[in-house]
N, C-alpha and C positions, 0 to 999 in steps of 0.2 A: 649424451656427452657433448662438449662444446666443440669437438673436432669433426662433427658430422652434422648434416641438416636435421632439424627436428621432424617429428612425425607430421606429415601433411596429407595423409590419406587414411581416414578412419572409416572403414566399411561398416555400414549398418544395414542389415538385410531388411529389405522392403518387398512387399508382394508386387509381382508384376502382372497380376491378372485378378479379376474378381472385385468384390465389394471393397477390399483394402488395398487396391492398387496404389502404389506410391507411399504406403504406410507401413510402419513397423507393427506387424500384428501382435508381436509380444508385448509392446508398450501400449498400443491402442486398445487391445482387448482386455488386458489386465487392468488398466486404469478404469475402463468402462465398467467392468465387473465390480471393482471396489467402490466406485462412486454409486453405481446402481444398488449395491447391497446397503450402503449408508442411507440411500433414499427409501428403500423398502422398510428398513428398520425403523427409521424416524416416523414414517407414516403408519406403519402397522402397529407398532407398540410405542406411541409417543412418550408416555409417562416413564416407561422403562428406560428408553433411550435417553431421555433428559436426565434421569437420575444416574445412570451409568456414566455418561459423558461428564456430568458434573462432579461425581466422585473421583473420576480418573483425572480430570482437570486439576481439582484441588491437590490430588497427590503429586502430579507433575510440577505444579507451581511451588509446592513446598520443597520438592527434591532438586529441581533444576533452576531455581531462581537465580543463583550466583552464576550458573553457566550462561544464561541468557544475558545477564549484565556484562560479563567479561567478553563473550564473543562479539557483541554489538560494539563494544569499545574497540576491539580488535579490527573490525571492519573500517571504522572511521580512521583509526591510526594508519592503516594500510593505505587508504585513499589519499590521506593528507601527505604522507611520505612520497608516494608515487607522483603526486602533483608537484611537490616542492623540489624534487631532485631534477635538475635541468635535463639530464640525459634521458630520463624516463618520461618526463612531461612533454618532450618534443616528439616522442614516438607517435606515429600516425596509426589510427585504427583502420588499416587498409594498406594499399600500395601507395608509392609516392605520388602518383598522378590522380588518385581518388579525391573527389571533392564531395562535400555534403549534398545529399539528395534533397533535403528540405531547408527552406529558410530558417533563420534563427527563430522568428516568430512561431512558425508552424512546428518547429522542433520543440521549442519550449511549451507551446500550447498542448501538443500531444502528450508530452512528458508529464506535465502537470496535471492534465485531465485524467490520464490513466493512473498517475501515482497517488494522488491525495484528494482530487477535487471534491467528491462526495463528502468525505469526512470533514473537509474544511467547512462545508455549509452546515453540517450538524454541530461540529465541535468548536468553531470559532466563537460561537456565543456560549455553549454549554460548558466547555472545559474551563475557561477563565472564571466563569461563575461558580463552578464547583470548587476549584481551588482557592477562590476568594473566600469561601466559607470554611474550607478545611484543607490542609496540606501538611507536610512534615514539620514546617516551622510552627504551625499552630499546635500540633501534637507535642512538640517539644517546648511549648510555651514562649516561643521567640516572637510571636505575632498574635493579634487578636482575630478571632473568626469574624469575617464580614466587616472588617474595620479598615480605616484608611492606611494603617501601617502594614496591611496584608496585600495591597494591590501589587507591589513589585514581586512578591512571592508567587502570586497567582500566575504571573507571566513567566517567572523563572521555570516553574514546573511545566507550564504549557509549552514553552519553547523547547525544553528538554525532550518532550515526547514527539513534537512535530518538526524538529529542526534538523540539525546536521546528522544526528545518529540515525533518524528515520531514512533520510535519502542516502546515507552511506550504505545501508543494507541493499538498496536498489542498485546503487552505483557499482558496488563490488561485483555483483553478478553480471550486470551489463557490461562492465569493463572486461571481465574475464571472457565472456562470450564473444564480444567484438574482437578482442585481441587474437583469439585462437581461430575465429571464423574468417575474418577479414585479412589477417596476416599469414595464416597457415592454411587457409582454404578448407578448414574442417567444418563439418555440418553445424549449423546454428541451432544447437540443442545442448542441454546442460552437461551431458557426459563429455563433450569436447573440451570443457574447461579443465578436466582432470587428466588429460593425456600425458602431461609431464610426470604425473605420479604412477599411472597404471598403463599407459601405453595402449597397445592393440587389444588388451584384455577388455577394453571398454566396447569392443565390437559385440561382445557376447552378453552373458547373463548379468555381469556386474554393471554394464552400461544401461541395460534394460531396467534394472532396479533403480538406478539414479534417476533415470527419466521418469519412471512411474512415481517415485517419491515427489518429483518436481510437479507432476500433473496433479496429484492429490492435494499437495500443499497449495497450488495455485487455485484450485477449485474452492478449497476451504477458506483461503485468505480472501478471495474475491467475494465469496458468500457472506463473510463478515462485513465487508464494506457495503455490499448490496443490502444486507439486512438492516443496517443503520439507515441507508438511503431510502429504502422502501417504506420504512416506518415514517420518515419525515415526508416522503412523497404522498403517502396516504393522508397524513395529517394535513398536508397542504391542499389536497383535493377537497378535503372535508371543509377546510377554511374558506375556499372559494365557492362553496355551495353545491358540492356534488352529492350531498345527502348524508344523513345521520348513520346510514347502514354501514358506512366505511369504518366506523370506530365502535368500540365497546363503551357504552355510556357510563358504566360504573367506574372504569379505569381510565378512559380516554386513550387506550391503546388501540391499534389498528385491529379490526375484526378479521376473521378468516376470509370473508367475502372481499374485504378491502385488500388484504395481502394478495389474493389470487387475481383480483382485477389489476392491481399495480404491476404484478408480474407479468400478466399477459400483455399489458401495454409496453412495458420496458423490455421484455425479452423478445417480443415480436419485432419492435424496432431495431433492437441490437442485432438480432439475427440477420435481418435484411441488411443492415450496415456491414456486418462482418462479411456477407456475401459479396459485397462491393469492393472489399480489400482496404489495406491501409491508405493508399494514395487518394482514394476517393471518399467514401462515407466517413471513416474515422478522421481524416485530415479535416474535412469540412465541419464535422460536428465539433471537433476540438477547437477550431477557429471560432465557431459560433459561441460555445460556452466560455471561451476566454474573453470574448467580446462582452457577453452578459455579465461575467464576473467583474470586469472592470466597470461596467455600468453600476452594479450593485455596490461595489467599492466606492465609486464616486458619489453615489447617493449618500453613504455614510460619512464621507468626507465633508459633504456639503451640509448635511442636516443632522449628523450625529455629533458626539462629543469628541471632535477632532483634536483639540488642544490636549484634552485628557489622554486620548489615545496615543498621540505622538509623544507625549511625555512618557507614557508607559513603555512605548516602544524603545525609546532611547535608554531609559533606565533599566528596563528588563533585558535588553540586548547586552548592555554593559555587564550586568550581574550574571547573566547566562554565560557570556564568554569567560569571565573571571573564574566562575565556579564550575565550568564544564569539566575541566580535568579531574576535579575532586568527585563530581557527581557521576562521572563515567564508570568509576570503580567502586562506588558506595553500595554495600550490601548490608541490609538490616535483617538480622536474625532474631526470631522470637525467643523469649526466655521461658515460654510455656505458661506464663501467668496471664490469664485472661484479663484484658482490660489494662494491662501494664503498657508503659510508654513503648517498650521494645516490641511487644505484641502488636500494638497499633501501628507502629512503623513498618513492621514486616507485612502486616496485612494490607496496608496502603500501597507499599511497593509491589506486592503481588497482584493487587487489583489494578494498578495503574502502570507503572514503568514496565514490569515484567510482561503484563498483557500486551502492551504496545510493542515491546521488542519481539514478542512472538507473532503479533500481527503483521509487522514489517517484514519479518523473515518469511512468513507464509505467503506474503504478497510479493516477495522478491523475485522468485522465478518468473512470474508473469510479467512484472514491470521491468525486470532485468533483461529478459528476451526482447521485450518491446523496445527498451532503450538501445539495446545492441542493433536491433532491426532498423532504427531510425538514425543511427549515429556513425554510419560508415563514413570515413573520410576526415573525421575530426581528430585532433590530437588528443593524447591522454589527458594533458592539463586542461584543454578546453572542455573535454568531456566531463571531467570531474567537477570543475568549476560550475559548468552548466547544470550538471546532474545533482549537486549538492548545495552550493551557495545560493544560486538564484531561486530555486523553489522554496528553500528555507526562508529566505528574506521575504518572499511573497506571503508565505504562511504567517510570519511574524507580523507583517502589515495587517493581514486580515484579522489576526487574533487581537491585535491591540486597537484597531479602528472599530471593528464590529463588536468584539467582545468588550472592548473598553467603554463603548457606548452603554452596553447593558450594565456593566459595573457602575458607571458614573450615574445612570438613571436610578439604580438601586441605592447607591451610596448618598447621592446629592439631588436626584431629580424627582423624588417623591414616588418612585415606582414600587417601593416596599417589596412584597414578595410576588408581584404581578408577573415578573419574568422568571425568577428563581423557582417559583412554585408551579411553572407551567409544564414541566416535564421536558426531558431532553429533546425530543423530536418537535416540540411546540415552542421552544424558547425563542427562536428567530421570529416566528410569526407573532408571538406575544409581545416582543419588543416593537415590532412594526405597528401593532395595534395601539400600543401606548403612545408611540411617537406620532402617529398620523391620524388616528381615528378610523372609523370603519370604512369610509369610502375610499380614501387613498391607500389604506392598508390593504384593501381587497385587490387593488391594482398591482401594488408591490408583491402581494402573495402570488398572483398569477406569474409575474416575472420569475419569482423564486421557484415556483413549481416547474416552469419551463427550463430554468437552469438546472434544477435537480434531474430533470428528465434527460437532458443532454449529457450531463455528467454520468448518470446511471447507464445510459446507452453506450457512451464512450468506453466506460470501464468494462462493461459486460461484452461488447463486441470485440474489444482488444483482447480480452481474456480468452474468448472463444478461438480467435485466430492464433493466439500464442499456444494454447493447448494443441491445436491442430498441427502447428508448426513442430512442436516436440513430438507428437505422435507420428509425424511424416518424416522423422529422421533429420529434422532441421531444415526441410524445404521452405524457402522464404514465401512462396506463394503455393501452398499446398492445395491440391485438387480435392474433390470429394465434397460436394455440396451436402450429401446426406450427413456427413460427419459434423459439418458446421451446425446443421439443424439438431443433431443429437446433443451436442454439447450445449446448445442454447436451451434445449429443453431440460437437460440434466442439471445446468446451473440454476434455472428457475425452480426446479423441483427440490434441489438441495436447500435453497434459501427458503422456499415456502414450507417444505416438510420440517426443517429445523425450527423455523419461526413458530409453526403450529404446535410442534413438540414441546418446546420450552422457551419460546421468544429468543431474543438476541442472546441471552445467556447460553442456550444450547449451541448456537452457532459458534459463540466464543469458545466454549469448551472443546468443540470439534477442531476448531482452528488452532488452538494452542497445542492439542495432541498432534495434529498434522504438521505443525511447524518444527517440532523437535527433531525428527530425523533429517529434515532439510537444513537445520542449522549446522549439523555436522558436515553435510555436503558443502555448505558455504565456507566453513573453516578450511576444508581440503581445497576448495577453489582459490582461497586467498594464498595458501601455501603454494599451490600449483602455479598461480600467476607470478608470484615473486620468483619462484624457481626459473620459470620460462623467460622472464625479462633478464635475469642475471645471466642465464645461459646464452640468450640471444646476444647480449652485450659482448660476451666472450666470443661468440661466433663471429660477430662483426669485426672484432680486432684480429681474429685469425683468418679473415677472408672467406669464411664458411657461409654458405647460404642460410638465411634465417627467416626469409619470407617466400611465399610461393611465387612462381613466376606468373606474369600476366598472361591471360589466355588470349 
């Protein structure tokens, strides 16, 4: 009620001795058992695991497509409204005297590196190229495949998937957690964001379930990102001369030995970084990969199809903003006739938009907790603008400059299918080969491989720390080095096991399944946050305490 202070003490039982000292054994052990079971299943019976995951994934996509579309629209609307309302936008994520711990550059670097960095390297080339060949406009006969009149559409759909909606999923989780943790002194864990709805019940089984769901979704969402990154990293190692044993000659896909080698490098480095904490390893790695990202972007600005890309950026952004309200709520249902326009549109939306919404939702507990962890002292408006607008614009620039160069070379530069036919994980390297020739392309490939490594390590070590934070009842600096080592090994085994079982498709299936229960948690978080802000406003008018007292 608005006539008394809100809940500011949520007790979560943690062990006071033994191996799990400082950790919630109910959350930590349950989540470890679930992830370990997935690993054993994927490795012991890979073909069965891949088939069952694929069938279940197809069923969920067919049943819950509209759910994913509508809830993601909800997350963006809530963020925009909270930022625009003056009274809510001014609210500080913390006490009045709190100031941001990190500079704007470090804050943005960590946020961007953890949120989307790896996917950007893979998809900045691959996704515009794919949508240039086919997209809903092509299916409906409104544009020609791989033709000049389809360039703008290629960016419309790329922007939809990597723009405001993606970052709204992260922002709503981070905003909820920062609000309740830094204004009400509640633990920095997922269950705290639901206290206006369920109160002290979250100290028990209900809260444990919420946190376990978040841990499983995090592991599967990060596994999806690492799966794409590992494939591109292995291709990069092969490109710069580490041996043909890294790939399968017949398909060009990473070999089992290549996947294992990449995971040993990535997870070894990420575990060491996670042991050093957010302020050291993760911060420095984030700054390094941001610097290398700007270098690579500057290369394409100087030597790529800059005018073509900038034109695509302006036209694509205008089209995206105009059509976003309609696209947010567009749901295409199949008519059951194979090959019909309706069936093709439904299939496309399930394989692209719905897949992305599930991916961002599965990734949201990890990125959300991380955003909250690094955003104390910022206002709600500053946080939302920083977490949605700036990263989205960075993605738009990358997609139009890097992907635009690939489209221009294909459309006007004589590349034919040299880029489009290279395979998703190889398209960036194929474009560099076409642009530079073998010598300089080799040097640039090394830079890309290093950049991939830093992004992969940043994502993995951030995820390990966040999972540990949730397991430790929200402790910002959880102890327990063995637990960091466990989650580093578990994450690498999930990625490796599912890649070996069924490639990226198996990881995608597991991720979509894991995202569904957490999407419900996110809807409840949105409702809970709105309720808390409204009630706190009423408390302020009534002279009732709404934030915790400074210690």
